C-alpha angles and dihedrals in degrees: 000000000000130000121188114188128192096330119179128179139163147166112235108310093345119097116206098170124030119186092324121179124188142156140193122209128192112283095019112133106196134188118207108206139170141122119303112274095028092114106261094142091046089052091053090049091051097050091046089051094242089120130031118230121230089240140357139053134280114198124183121188112253090234095055126103114200125211114195122188101218107176090198094064111125117230117222110262118240095028124116124234089252092054092051091050093047087058086073086073097043093128089058094048088050089055091049090050090051090050093050091050089053090051089054090055094052093078091071100028126126120233090261093049091045091056090052093045092051090050092050095047092047090053093049092046091053091049092050093048093049090048092054093245094154092056096048095112091052091050091049092050093047096052093038090053091046093056095042101257095117092077091057094055120245093239092064115119110250089221088072096052126110121236092262093049091050089053089053090052091050092049092047092050091048093053091047090054087059097205124193091248133021126210108195126185110195096330094175093062109121093009119126121220095271094049091045090053091048091051090047091056092044092054092046089058095042108116095196126074129269140189113208134191114193141144090210101103098187090049090052091047091054097047114030132074098191139022133215118199119209109203134151092350095308133104120214129185125224119186122224134021128343090257089055089053091052092050093047091046091050091055091047092050092049089051092048092049090051092048090048092052091050090048092051090051091051091048091052092050092047093049090048091052091050092050093049099047105025093112099035110106095206090057097045095108092046091048092051089049090053092047091055091046090051091052090054092049 
């Protein structure tokens, strides 16, 4: 669904992505992890085309719809929560409007036009029924209740909402849109335990793909099936749960620490050899060999 090839990006002299390649396939539920400041948010902005990389290609499949939870999105003033959530189904309401306009034309239509109008309205009606148009309000209520918006009241003006409440509205609308792929940056922010559990179950059942950034380890463990670590400009894949990533990473770090200790010992021995025999003519070739080896180390 998404292919990222050889992407590099930086700010001034600092490189945050260096020749990074990455892909998301249908059904992959991915955690993006890494220390704060490593560029996770920048990576999300780049793959969602909100920011251009310095180099590389981002290719989305033509058949993919992308839902991005951007907590900085501004909600339209004067609208209620319900009206914002109904915007998730705008394409359906547009179809209904088209159908009603055709009905208005039928009063003055010729027999030939009437036949065409009946055919068009029947097609639109079928599309609306198959899309669940007539159960939209029930869907809105279900997801809104799940994420804790029901207690606020869906007729509340979004202008009066706090930052956390606005984020809940954005997340609810995003889930109602049901895109092919979700890109979620800290979706459990501002969610209580019940809403977090509801979202966890929803994501488990989600048949599309998603890329998720979160500091909630148990939430990641319950929802993802692979993890990508962004560190020092590189992106590395780990299969399995978040816990599996942590265990594998721990083994890797232990191995690196052991290799580092061995390397430091070799450096010390090499430096000692160079100091002892630097000015001894019979050892000149051996000293030069050690100097080159030390440079490589």
